[in-house]
C-alpha distance (Angstrom), angle and dihedral (degrees) to the residues before:
residue distance angle dihedral
X1 . . .
X2 3.81 . .
X3 3.85 89.6 .
X4 3.69 91.5 47.9
X5 3.83 93.2 48.9
X6 3.80 92.2 48.4
X7 3.83 90.8 50.6
X8 3.85 91.0 49.5
X9 3.77 90.0 48.5
X10 3.81 90.9 52.1
X11 3.66 93.6 46.1
X12 3.82 93.4 50.3
X13 3.78 89.7 49.1
X14 3.72 93.2 49.3
X15 3.82 96.3 54.2
X16 3.74 101.4 67.3
X17 3.91 91.1 38.2
X18 3.77 90.7 56.3
X19 3.80 94.0 45.0
X20 3.76 92.0 49.7
X21 3.71 92.9 50.5
X22 3.83 93.3 51.2
X23 3.80 91.9 45.9
X24 3.78 95.2 50.6
X25 3.76 101.2 36.1
X26 3.79 118.8 139.4
X27 3.83 129.3 -137.4
X28 3.73 139.1 179.4
X29 3.77 123.9 -113.4
X30 3.87 105.4 -119.5
X31 3.82 99.5 169.4
X32 3.69 135.7 -62.4
X33 2.90 130.6 2.1
X34 3.79 97.7 45.7
X35 3.84 97.9 -152.4
X36 3.76 113.7 47.2
X37 3.97 100.6 174.3
X38 3.68 97.7 58.0
X39 3.87 136.5 39.6
X40 3.75 103.0 -118.6
X41 3.93 134.4 -177.9
X42 3.76 145.2 175.2
X43 3.87 100.7 36.5
X44 3.75 117.5 -149.0
X45 3.94 113.6 -176.0
X46 3.81 123.2 -160.6
X47 3.87 126.8 -179.4
X48 3.74 116.6 -147.3
X49 3.76 130.1 164.8
X50 3.75 96.0 -18.9
X51 3.86 94.1 -46.8
X52 3.79 127.5 103.5
X53 3.84 111.8 -140.6
X54 3.88 118.3 -161.8
X55 3.82 118.9 -161.7
X56 3.70 117.3 -164.9
X57 3.79 141.0 167.4
X58 3.73 118.5 -108.7
X59 3.80 108.6 -123.6
X60 3.87 110.0 -150.2
X61 3.68 105.4 161.5
X62 3.81 119.4 148.4
X63 3.72 130.6 -147.6
X64 3.90 108.8 -24.5
X65 3.70 96.5 -21.7
X66 3.82 112.7 134.8
X67 3.81 103.9 -139.9
X68 3.82 137.3 -4.3
X69 3.74 109.4 167.4
X70 3.86 115.3 160.4
X71 3.81 104.4 161.5
X72 3.88 145.9 21.2
X73 3.69 118.0 -120.6
X74 3.78 128.1 -158.7
X75 3.88 131.1 -148.3
X76 3.81 129.6 179.2
X77 3.71 141.4 -164.5
X78 3.86 137.3 179.0
X79 3.81 95.5 -162.4
X80 3.89 108.9 21.5
X81 3.84 86.0 -113.8
X82 3.86 105.8 75.2
X83 3.80 117.4 41.0
X84 3.78 132.2 -168.4
X85 3.78 124.1 -143.6
X86 3.84 110.4 -139.1
X87 3.79 94.0 178.0
X88 3.76 125.7 -145.1
X89 3.79 111.4 -5.6
X90 3.86 101.2 170.1
X91 3.75 142.2 10.2
X92 3.88 131.6 -163.7
X93 3.77 89.5 -119.5
X94 3.82 88.2 61.8
X95 3.87 82.1 80.0
X96 3.70 108.3 75.4
X97 3.87 89.0 -139.8
X98 3.83 94.1 45.6
X99 3.80 122.3 99.9
X100 3.81 100.9 177.7
X101 3.77 152.5 -69.9
X102 3.88 112.5 109.4
X103 3.73 99.7 -147.2
X104 3.87 126.3 168.4
X105 3.71 121.1 -31.0
X106 3.77 144.9 167.2
X107 3.74 136.0 -150.2
X108 3.76 124.6 -148.8
X109 3.85 134.0 178.0
X110 3.76 124.3 -131.7
X111 3.89 127.5 165.6
X112 3.74 94.1 -16.1
X113 3.92 95.6 -50.2
X114 3.75 125.8 104.8
X115 3.80 114.9 -140.5
X116 3.88 117.7 -157.2
X117 3.80 110.2 -156.1
X118 3.79 110.9 -164.2
X119 3.67 150.3 175.6
X120 3.73 109.8 -121.2
X121 4.03 131.9 173.7
X122 3.89 100.3 -122.4
X123 3.69 120.5 -143.3
X124 3.91 126.2 -155.4
X125 2.96 128.9 14.1
X126 3.82 93.1 12.3
X127 3.92 104.0 43.8
X128 3.88 92.0 -175.4
X129 3.66 146.0 85.1
X130 3.76 110.2 -72.9
X131 3.85 142.4 176.7
X132 3.67 116.8 -113.4
X133 3.87 133.7 -177.4
X134 3.78 126.9 -149.6
X135 3.81 124.5 -177.2
X136 3.82 132.9 -149.9
X137 3.71 140.5 172.0
X138 3.78 96.9 -124.2
X139 3.88 136.1 36.0
X140 3.80 90.2 -105.8
X141 3.90 96.3 45.0
X142 2.88 145.1 -170.8
X143 3.82 86.2 -133.2
X144 3.69 124.6 -161.5
X145 3.82 132.2 -169.0
X146 3.80 104.4 -89.6
X147 3.88 102.3 -157.6
X148 3.90 104.4 15.0
X149 3.94 91.6 -122.2
X150 3.75 137.3 53.8
X151 3.77 119.3 -67.4
X152 3.79 87.1 -147.5
X153 3.75 124.8 21.9
X154 3.76 134.6 176.7
X155 3.86 94.4 -98.0
X156 3.73 90.1 61.3
X157 3.85 97.6 61.6
X158 3.80 138.4 39.9
X159 3.81 113.7 -97.8
X160 3.71 94.6 -126.9
X161 3.81 119.3 164.9
X162 3.83 96.4 -18.4
X163 3.87 103.8 40.5
X164 3.74 113.3 -156.6
X165 3.77 97.1 2.2
X166 3.84 102.2 54.3
X167 3.82 93.8 101.4
X168 3.75 99.8 84.2
X169 3.81 142.3 113.0
X170 3.88 106.1 39.5
X171 3.82 121.3 -160.3
X172 3.76 121.8 -176.5
X173 3.81 130.1 -162.4
X174 3.78 122.9 -170.2
X175 3.78 108.7 -147.1
X176 3.76 124.8 -137.9
X177 3.83 92.4 -98.4
X178 3.86 88.7 52.6
X179 3.77 97.6 -101.6
X180 3.83 112.0 144.6
X181 3.80 117.1 -140.6
X182 3.76 126.3 -171.9
X183 3.88 131.7 -163.8
X184 3.85 126.5 -175.2
X185 3.70 143.8 145.1
X186 3.79 150.6 116.7
X187 3.87 113.5 -126.2
X188 3.83 89.0 -4.7
X189 3.89 125.7 56.9
X190 3.83 107.9 -139.6
X191 3.75 124.8 -167.1
X192 3.91 129.2 -171.3
X193 3.62 139.1 163.1
X194 3.82 118.6 -123.2
X195 3.75 131.2 -146.6
X196 3.90 117.8 -106.9
X197 3.74 89.2 -99.7
X198 3.78 90.8 66.9
X199 3.74 95.0 -134.4
X200 3.79 105.9 78.9
X201 3.85 134.3 56.6
X202 3.74 118.5 -113.0
X203 3.80 104.5 -159.8
X204 3.73 142.5 -11.0
X205 3.73 123.6 -32.8
X206 3.97 109.9 -114.2
X207 3.71 134.3 -163.2
X208 3.70 123.4 -133.1
X209 3.87 110.8 -158.0
X210 3.78 97.2 -144.5
X211 3.86 115.0 -177.3
X212 3.81 113.9 -105.8
X213 3.84 91.7 0.4
X214 3.72 118.3 170.3
X215 3.86 112.9 152.5
X216 3.87 146.5 -59.4
X217 3.80 103.7 72.5
X218 3.89 119.9 -169.8
X219 3.81 124.2 -162.5
X220 3.82 122.4 -156.2
X221 3.86 138.6 149.7
X222 3.74 129.6 -138.9
X223 3.80 118.2 -178.3
X224 3.78 108.7 -42.7
X225 3.82 96.5 -21.5
X226 3.79 130.2 91.1
X227 3.86 117.4 -148.5
X228 3.82 128.7 -156.3
X229 3.80 108.3 -169.7
X230 3.89 119.4 -177.1
X231 3.77 145.8 169.2
X232 3.85 108.7 -95.8
X233 3.71 138.8 -175.6
X234 3.84 113.4 -88.7
X235 3.76 127.5 170.6
X236 3.80 98.0 -40.1
X237 3.88 95.0 -38.0
X238 3.75 137.2 57.2
X239 3.83 123.9 -83.5
X240 3.84 131.1 167.1
X241 3.74 131.1 -91.2
X242 3.74 132.3 165.8
X243 3.81 148.4 -166.7
X244 3.90 134.9 -149.5
X245 3.79 135.1 -145.0
X246 3.75 136.0 -176.1
X247 3.82 88.8 -138.7
X248 3.80 135.0 15.0
X249 3.84 90.9 -120.0
X250 3.73 93.6 41.0
X251 3.86 136.6 81.9
X252 3.73 118.3 -52.5
X253 3.79 120.4 -147.9
X254 3.73 120.8 -154.7
X255 3.95 110.0 -127.8
X256 3.79 103.3 -175.9
X257 3.93 133.4 -125.7
X258 3.76 123.4 1.5
X259 3.82 95.1 179.9
X260 3.74 143.2 -14.2
X261 3.78 135.1 -105.8
X262 3.76 120.9 -51.9
X263 3.70 118.8 -108.3
X264 3.84 113.8 -100.1
X265 3.83 91.9 -11.2
X266 3.80 129.6 103.3
X267 3.84 89.7 -157.2
X268 3.83 134.4 53.2
X269 3.73 129.8 -177.4
X270 3.89 126.6 -162.5
X271 3.88 124.9 -141.5
X272 3.78 116.6 174.7
X273 3.76 131.3 -171.8
X274 3.87 143.1 149.5
X275 3.68 115.9 -121.8
X276 3.81 123.5 -179.3
X277 3.79 95.9 -19.7
X278 3.93 95.6 -44.5
X279 3.75 128.7 96.1
X280 3.77 120.1 -138.1
X281 3.82 136.7 -163.9
X282 3.86 114.9 -146.7
X283 3.79 117.5 -165.1
X284 3.79 139.1 141.0
X285 3.79 140.0 -113.0
X286 3.79 131.8 171.3
X287 3.79 104.0 -115.6
X288 3.81 99.7 115.6
X289 3.85 120.8 108.9
X290 3.74 110.7 -162.7
X291 3.96 122.3 -175.3
X292 3.86 88.1 -15.7
X293 3.81 93.5 -52.3
X294 3.76 114.9 118.2
X295 3.73 130.9 -142.8
X296 3.75 120.8 -88.3
X297 3.88 142.1 157.3
X298 3.82 89.0 -63.2
X299 3.73 97.3 32.8
X300 3.81 106.2 63.0
X301 3.79 134.3 159.0
X302 3.80 129.6 -141.4
X303 3.76 118.9 -123.6
X304 3.78 139.1 -177.4
X305 3.86 136.2 -151.4
X306 3.73 133.1 170.1
X307 3.86 117.6 -91.8
X308 3.84 123.5 -146.2
X309 3.79 134.8 -167.7
X310 3.74 129.1 -142.0
X311 3.91 120.2 -134.8
X312 3.86 92.1 -100.9
X313 3.86 89.4 57.2
X314 3.74 96.9 -104.3
X315 3.83 116.8 130.9
X316 3.88 118.5 -112.4
X317 3.71 116.1 -120.3
X318 3.74 113.4 -87.4
X319 3.75 119.4 -134.4
X320 3.72 112.1 -154.3
X321 3.79 109.2 -128.4
X322 3.74 141.7 -175.9
X323 3.77 93.2 -131.2
X324 3.73 95.4 51.2
X325 3.83 115.9 173.9
X326 3.78 90.4 -2.1
X327 3.85 86.9 80.7
X328 3.81 111.9 93.8
X329 3.81 117.2 -107.8
X330 3.74 115.5 -89.0
X331 3.82 122.1 -117.8
X332 3.71 120.3 -118.2
X333 3.85 88.0 -105.1
X334 3.79 90.5 54.6
X335 3.87 92.9 48.5
X336 3.74 90.6 51.1
X337 3.82 89.9 59.9
X338 3.91 95.8 50.2
X339 3.75 105.9 122.7
X340 3.83 119.3 -144.5
X341 3.87 107.3 -146.7
X342 3.82 89.7 -160.8
X343 3.87 94.7 53.7
X344 3.88 93.0 121.4
X345 3.94 94.0 98.6
X346 3.83 122.5 84.4
X347 3.77 124.6 -140.3
X348 3.80 114.9 -89.3
X349 3.82 140.0 -174.3
X350 3.81 112.8 -103.3
X351 3.78 112.5 -133.6
X352 3.82 112.5 -125.2
X353 3.90 121.9 -156.4
X354 3.78 141.5 167.3
X355 3.80 112.2 -99.3
X356 3.83 113.1 -125.7
X357 3.78 115.8 -158.8
X358 3.77 116.9 -126.3
X359 3.79 115.8 -98.2
X360 3.73 110.2 -107.2
X361 3.78 119.8 -131.5
């Protein structure tokens, strides 16, 4: 009996040690994709206190299934070379009204709290895609549902091109005056101002009629310009386009393509941030082979490349590379010589209207 008790004690002690070691393991960036032991998608970078945190969906689709994403994972780095795996930090079922599908998300910090804006499949009485918001005291959680219901549900927006699943892929920018703004949508690009508490709307939902818009918007600011970058329809697959504005509530100008289609993937998803003086574009393709299983629509892999700006504020075209951020930074002269193969479109003013929810029968 003594031997059995000792064995049981050792086994019980070993379980949490093993789990902790797996969850917090470190790895080196050796070129794209960043993560090579999980299929990952929909990258959302956040910089806090000298560390870049990267939140992703965990692609787990089998065979020819399109998508099976049951949790969000988090990785972090202090130098873009060594990364730490923090494991699963949130699941759709952590929301009492959520039933599954961990689609695109973004984490932002405000007043010492970390707000996790997510896409969740909502159960009764919503039965549609919805935007939820969870909150935590650290970048890696734990995160808890902040309001006990969706922040955006299907009855609040017109169904547009995608019907009951157009309320997906939230992105949030906190303006210099502390005002939060959120954009989201599949088929329709929505924009709304949030209250300072981050969990309530502060005005009408608007529609930005972005050319070629599909999904996955990302808001960021550099200098005096605001940028809305999004997944767009290319030649049969998604690519990335963007628009700029001098204020969040002002006129948006369509600027054209930022990058082309992702290798082996129908979808692509932008995430942009500045880290230690360098700007980066995160996205996903489907080039990873893991345990003999190749990449596919539902088995994607997150990548990163350097992002550059032209003197007029426009972003230089980004070539998707195998080396990624291992490549040395380009000089101003080299950036000026970057050729955009999709530079056949001219800038245009984006129409902005108030969203009117569909009348329910």
